[in-house]
C-alpha positions in Angstrom: 0.0 0.0 0.0 1.2 3.5 -0.8 -0.9 5.1 2.0 0.9 7.4 4.5 0.1 7.3 8.2 -1.8 10.3 9.1 0.4 11.0 12.1 3.7 10.8 10.2 5.1 14.1 9.0 5.4 14.6 5.2 8.8 16.1 5.7 10.7 17.4 8.7 9.1 20.7 9.8 5.9 20.4 7.8 2.4 19.5 9.0 1.1 16.0 9.4 -1.6 14.8 7.0 -4.3 15.3 9.6 -3.2 18.8 10.3 -3.3 19.7 6.6 -6.7 18.1 6.1 -7.9 20.0 9.2 -6.6 23.3 7.9 -8.2 22.6 4.5 -11.6 21.9 6.2 -11.3 25.0 8.3 -10.5 27.1 5.2 -13.4 25.7 3.4 -15.6 26.5 6.4 -14.2 30.0 6.4 -15.3 30.4 2.7 -18.8 29.2 3.5 -18.9 31.6 6.5 -18.0 34.5 4.2 -20.8 33.4 1.9 -23.2 33.4 4.9 -23.8 29.7 4.5 -23.4 29.1 8.2 -24.7 25.5 8.3 -22.1 24.3 5.7 -19.5 26.3 7.6 -20.4 24.5 10.8 -20.1 21.1 8.9 -16.5 21.8 7.8 -15.5 23.3 11.1 -16.8 20.1 12.7 -14.6 18.1 10.2 -11.6 20.2 11.2 -12.3 19.5 14.9 -12.7 15.8 14.4 -9.3 15.7 12.6 -7.6 18.0 15.1 -9.6 18.1 18.3 -7.1 20.1 20.4 -7.1 23.3 18.2 -8.8 26.1 20.1 -9.3 28.3 17.0 -11.5 25.6 15.3 -13.9 25.7 18.3 -13.8 29.5 18.1 -14.7 29.5 14.4 -17.6 27.0 14.9 -18.8 29.1 17.9 -18.9 32.2 15.6 -21.0 30.3 13.0 -23.4 29.0 15.7 -23.9 32.5 16.9 -24.9 33.6 13.4 -27.7 31.1 13.4 -28.7 32.1 16.9 -27.7 28.7 18.4 -26.1 30.3 21.5 -26.2 27.1 23.6 -23.8 25.3 21.2 -21.8 28.5 20.6 -21.3 28.9 24.3 -20.1 25.3 24.6 -17.5 25.8 21.8 -16.4 29.1 23.3 -15.9 27.6 26.7 -13.9 24.8 25.1 -11.7 27.1 23.2 -10.8 29.2 26.3 -10.1 26.0 28.3 -7.7 24.9 25.6 -6.1 28.3 25.3 -6.7 30.8 28.2 -5.1 33.5 26.1 -7.6 33.1 23.2 -9.2 36.5 23.4 -11.8 36.0 20.7 -13.0 32.8 22.4 -13.4 34.7 25.8 -15.3 37.5 24.1 -17.6 35.1 22.3 -18.3 33.4 25.6 -19.4 36.7 27.2 -21.6 37.4 24.2 -23.3 34.0 24.5 -23.9 34.4 28.2 -25.5 37.7 27.5 -27.6 36.3 24.6 -28.8 33.5 27.0 -29.6 36.0 29.7 -27.1 34.6 32.2 -25.8 37.9 33.5 -24.0 36.5 36.5 -21.9 34.2 34.3 -21.3 37.0 31.8 -20.0 39.3 34.5 -17.7 36.6 35.8 -16.4 35.8 32.3 -15.9 39.5 31.7 -13.9 40.0 34.9 -11.8 37.0 34.0 -11.1 38.3 30.5 -10.1 41.7 31.9 -7.6 40.1 34.3 -6.0 38.1 31.5 -6.1 40.9 28.9 -6.2 44.3 30.7 -5.0 46.2 27.7 -7.9 45.3 25.4 -10.7 46.9 27.5 -12.2 48.9 24.6 -13.1 45.6 22.8 -15.5 44.5 25.6 -16.8 47.8 26.7 -20.0 47.3 24.9 -20.5 43.9 26.6 -20.1 45.6 30.0 -22.8 48.2 28.9 -25.2 45.4 27.8 -24.9 43.6 31.1 -25.6 46.7 33.1 -28.5 47.6 30.7 -30.1 44.2 31.0 -29.8 44.3 34.8 -31.7 47.6 34.8 -34.4 46.2 32.5 -34.8 43.1 34.8 -35.2 45.4 37.8 -37.8 47.6 35.9 -39.7 44.5 34.8 -39.9 43.2 38.4 -41.3 46.5 39.6 -43.8 46.7 36.7 -44.8 43.1 37.4 -45.4 43.9 41.1 -47.6 46.8 40.0 -49.5 44.5 37.5 -48.5 46.8 34.7 -48.3 43.8 32.3 -48.2 45.9 29.1 -45.1 47.7 30.4 -43.5 44.4 31.3 -44.0 43.2 27.7 -42.4 46.4 26.4 -39.4 46.0 28.7 -38.9 42.3 27.8 -39.0 43.2 24.1 -36.1 45.6 24.7 -34.3 43.0 26.8 -34.7 40.3 24.1 -33.1 42.6 21.5 -29.9 42.1 23.5 -30.6 38.6 24.9 -32.6 36.9 22.1 -32.1 33.4 23.5 -33.1 34.1 27.2 -35.8 31.7 28.1 -36.7 33.6 31.3 -37.3 36.8 29.4 -39.4 34.9 26.8 -41.4 33.2 29.5 -42.1 36.4 31.4 -43.2 38.2 28.2 -45.5 35.3 27.3 -47.0 35.2 30.8 -47.8 38.9 30.6 -49.4 38.5 27.1 -51.7 35.9 28.7 -52.4 38.3 31.6 -53.3 41.0 29.1 -55.7 38.6 27.3 -53.6 38.4 24.2 -53.9 34.6 24.2 -53.0 33.9 20.6 -49.7 35.7 21.0 -49.0 34.1 24.3 -49.6 30.6 22.9 -47.5 31.3 19.9 -44.6 32.4 22.1 -45.1 29.2 24.3 -45.2 26.9 21.3 -41.9 28.4 20.0 -40.2 27.7 23.3 -41.7 24.2 23.4 -40.4 23.4 19.9 -36.9 24.1 21.3 -37.6 22.1 24.5 -40.8 20.1 25.0 -40.2 20.0 28.7 -40.0 23.8 29.2 -41.9 24.2 32.4 -42.4 28.0 31.9 -43.9 27.5 28.4 -46.2 24.8 29.7 -47.3 27.0 32.5 -48.2 29.9 30.1 -50.2 27.5 27.9 -52.1 26.4 31.0 -52.6 30.1 32.0 -54.1 30.8 28.6 -56.6 27.9 29.0 -57.4 29.0 32.5 -58.1 32.6 31.4 -60.3 31.3 28.5 -62.5 29.4 31.0 -61.2 26.0 30.1 -60.6 25.1 33.7 -60.3 21.3 33.3 -57.7 21.5 30.5 -55.9 24.3 32.4 -55.6 22.0 35.5 -54.1 19.2 33.4 -51.4 21.6 32.0 -50.5 22.9 35.5 -50.2 19.3 36.8 -47.9 18.6 33.8 -45.7 21.6 34.8 -45.4 20.2 38.3 -44.4 16.8 36.9 -41.6 18.5 35.0 -40.7 21.0 37.8 -42.2 20.0 41.2 -41.0 23.3 42.7 -42.8 25.5 40.2 -44.6 27.8 42.7 -46.9 29.5 40.2 -48.2 26.2 38.8 -48.8 24.9 42.3 -50.8 28.0 43.2 -52.7 27.8 39.9 -53.8 24.2 40.5 -55.2 25.4 43.9 -57.0 28.3 42.3 -58.6 26.2 39.6 -59.8 23.7 42.2 -61.2 26.4 44.5 -62.8 28.3 41.6 -64.6 25.2 40.2 -65.8 24.2 43.6 -67.1 27.6 44.7 -68.8 28.2 41.4 -70.5 24.8 41.5 -71.7 25.4 45.0 -73.1 28.7 43.9 -75.0 27.1 41.0 -76.4 24.5 43.4 -77.6 27.2 45.8 -79.2 29.1 42.9 -81.0 26.0 41.6 -82.4 25.2 45.0 -83.7 28.7 45.6 -81.1 29.8 48.1 -80.5 33.1 46.5 -78.6 34.9 49.2 -76.2 32.0 49.6 -75.7 31.9 45.8 -74.8 35.6 45.8 -72.3 35.0 48.6 -70.7 32.1 46.9 -70.5 33.8 43.5 -68.9 36.9 45.1 -66.4 34.7 46.9 -65.5 33.0 43.6 -64.8 36.4 42.1 -62.0 37.0 44.6 -60.1 33.8 43.9 -58.5 35.0 40.6 -59.2 38.6 39.7 -57.2 38.2 36.4 -59.5 35.5 35.1 -61.7 37.8 33.1 -63.9 35.2 31.2 -64.7 33.1 34.2 -65.4 36.2 36.3 -67.6 37.5 33.5 -69.7 34.4 33.9 -69.8 34.8 37.7 -71.1 38.4 37.3 -73.8 37.2 34.9 -74.8 34.5 37.4 -75.1 37.2 40.1 -77.3 39.1 37.6 -79.5 36.0 37.3 -79.9 35.9 41.1 -80.9 39.6 41.2 -83.4 39.1 38.3 -84.9 36.2 40.3 -85.2 38.6 43.2 -86.7 41.3 40.9 -83.9 43.7 41.9 -83.3 44.9 38.3 -81.0 47.8 39.2 -78.4 45.5 40.8 -78.9 43.0 38.0 -78.0 45.7 35.4 -74.8 46.5 37.4 -73.8 42.9 37.5 -74.5 42.5 33.7 -72.5 45.6 33.0 -69.6 44.2 35.1 -69.7 41.0 33.0 -69.7 42.9 29.7 -66.8 45.1 30.8 -64.8 41.9 31.3 -66.1 40.2 28.1 -67.7 42.6 25.6 -68.7 39.6 23.4 -70.6 37.8 26.2 -74.1 37.3 24.6 -75.8 36.0 27.7 -74.9 39.1 29.7 -76.5 41.3 27.1 -79.6 39.1 27.0 -80.0 39.5 30.8 -79.4 43.2 30.7 -82.1 43.6 28.0 -84.6 41.9 30.3 -83.6 44.3 33.2 -83.7 47.4 31.0 -87.2 46.5 29.9 -88.4 45.9 33.4 -87.0 49.3 34.4 -88.6 50.8 31.2 -85.3 51.9 29.9 -86.3 50.7 26.4 -83.7 52.7 24.4 -80.9 51.0 26.4 -82.6 47.6 25.7 -82.7 48.3 21.9 -79.1 49.3 22.0 -78.1 46.0 23.6 -80.4 44.0 21.3 -78.7 45.7 18.3 -75.2 44.7 19.7 -76.4 41.1 20.2 -77.8 40.9 16.7 -74.5 42.2 15.2 -72.7 39.5 17.2 -75.0 36.6 16.4 -77.0 37.3 13.3 -79.4 34.6 14.2 -83.1 34.3 14.0 -83.4 34.5 17.8 -81.3 37.7 17.9 -83.4 39.2 15.1 -86.6 38.3 17.0 -85.2 39.8 20.2 -84.3 43.1 18.4 -87.9 43.3 17.0 -89.3 42.7 20.4 -87.1 45.5 21.9 -88.1 47.9 19.2 -91.8 47.2 19.7 -91.5 47.7 23.4 -89.6 51.0 22.7 -92.4 52.1 20.4 -95.0 51.0 23.0 -93.3 53.0 25.7 -93.6 56.2 23.6 -97.3 55.9 22.8 -100.2 56.7 25.1 -100.5 54.2 28.0 -104.3 53.5 27.9 -104.1 51.4 31.1 -102.4 54.2 32.9 -105.0 56.7 31.6 -107.8 54.5 32.9 -105.8 53.8 36.1 -106.2 50.0 35.7 -103.8 47.1 35.5 -102.8 45.4 32.2 -104.3 42.2 33.5 -107.7 43.8 34.1 -110.8 42.0 32.6 -113.6 43.7 30.7 -115.7 44.5 33.8 -112.7 46.0 35.5 -111.9 48.1 32.5 -115.5 49.4 32.2 -115.5 50.3 35.9 -112.2 52.1 35.6 -113.5 54.0 32.5 -116.6 55.2 34.4 -114.5 56.4 37.3 -111.9 58.2 35.1 -114.6 59.7 32.8 -116.4 61.1 35.9 -113.2 62.5 37.3 -112.2 64.3 34.1 -115.7 65.3 32.8 -115.7 68.9 31.6 -118.8 69.7 33.6 -116.9 69.1 36.8 -114.3 71.7 35.8 -116.7 74.4 34.4 -115.7 76.8 37.2 -112.0 76.3 36.7 -109.5 78.5 34.9 -109.2 78.3 31.1 -106.1 76.2 31.5 -107.8 73.8 33.8 -110.7 73.5 31.5 -108.5 72.7 28.6 -106.6 70.1 30.6 -109.8 68.4 31.7 -111.2 68.3 28.2 -107.9 66.8 26.9 -107.9 64.2 29.6 -111.6 63.4 29.1 -110.9 62.7 25.4 -108.0 60.5 26.2 -110.2 58.5 28.6 -112.7 58.0 25.8 -109.9 57.0 23.4 -108.5 54.5 25.9 -111.8 52.9 26.5 -112.6 52.7 22.8 -109.5 50.5 22.3 -109.5 48.5 25.6 -113.2 47.7 25.4 -112.8 46.2 21.9 -111.2 42.7 22.2 -109.6 42.8 18.8 -108.2 46.3 19.2 -107.1 45.5 22.7 -105.2 42.4 21.5 -103.5 44.5 18.8 -102.7 47.2 21.3 -101.2 44.7 23.8 -99.1 43.1 21.0 -97.6 46.5 20.1 -99.3 46.8 16.7 -100.0 50.1 15.1 -103.7 50.7 15.5 -103.7 53.2 12.6 -102.3 50.5 10.3 -105.1 49.4 7.9 -103.3 46.1 7.3 -103.7 45.1 10.9 -100.0 44.4 11.4 -99.8 41.9 8.5 -96.6 43.3 6.8 -94.5 40.4 7.8 -96.5 37.6 6.1 -99.9 36.0 6.4 -100.1 36.4 10.2 -99.9 39.5 12.3 -96.7 39.8 14.3 -96.8 39.4 18.0 -93.8 40.0 20.3 -92.9 37.5 22.9 -94.2 38.2 26.4 -91.7 37.4 29.1 -88.3 35.9 28.5 -86.9 34.6 25.2 -87.3 30.8 24.8 -84.0 30.4 23.1 -81.0 30.7 25.5 -83.1 31.1 28.6 -81.2 33.9 30.5 -81.4 32.3 33.9 -79.2 29.2 33.2 -75.9 29.4 35.2 
């Protein structure tokens, strides 16, 4: 065989075969690096290292290529290796500091920086920017902690975005940012950030926690609990996940007890339980919106419509797309004769749903609004809407006698005019309410001056629903 042992020198003073091949591989890697083909560069630097594993510069070159593809973990490993092989390898030490900063390990970055300064005190201008970045990141971390304590989550996201510009591979910064996105209700963004972290490490406890948080805040309590338990299997000391499991369990239990009390007619107990549930997790907007709507249902049952409106409004403030809260508030507004507010809510509901039921509800609200603006014949006769014909006749006679012009013949001209007007209204009211057909049309909100008799919507006259809508009964909790 004419082969030459790779460890034998070609001639005295020249490289071994393995050294030459290693240099060739490194040079090829350098060419690919210059062409910005970093993956191929890494491949040839790795070949060089395999041929000559004790060459610090090769590790340094591969570290530089890894940094260009944002693989700071591998870059750090190569940088540390290069400095271990050659403590005076300045570029390796500088890359190590840059990697620590990129990974957000400021303690290790500071230690490496001090070590580099002690070994190369005359090159301080080369690492001045790294010193600035370390101090800047420490300030940003402190600001984020203050903002987090103040629950200024939007500010924390802003601060973490600035920090990630300098430390793009810091898992802690990414996790804190994703958590705050969840706390702000920006669930899609939070889940995307979590998924990105989980693609890099499927056992990332912080990312799993944020996914659980998104589920929790979207009222998927059972799925959220499963995610939090998975976090604790990965990291048994994860304090936030442990607290979250407790909150989910307490929230589910208290809400269910409240529902049971409501169903069994224990209204005050239901109110107490729903209010207690609201205190468990103030950041859980969707679940708390449902709790406010449940409180509204209790107040509607108690016929306390003012408090029910307040509870519905609180629910809508937390979830402006919560249809059931709008439906309950419409009922309350109508009971309080605030018909314009009821129509406004019905329009919002119809814009959200575009269903036959929402269209029907809007029609009902508009009819009630129209009815509220016309003369109230029952009020004119001073009788109830449930009065029978005999009671209506009796009420008419009493009202006619009270407002008859002869009784006011000695009054002022203004008093006479008022009495005459009221007397005419009494006659008008009786003419409608004493006629069963007219009374039915009046009670149904139809226009009595309409010659079609309210038949514009088809063969049958339109009648609005008395009471609560059948679809989506607003008292279910």
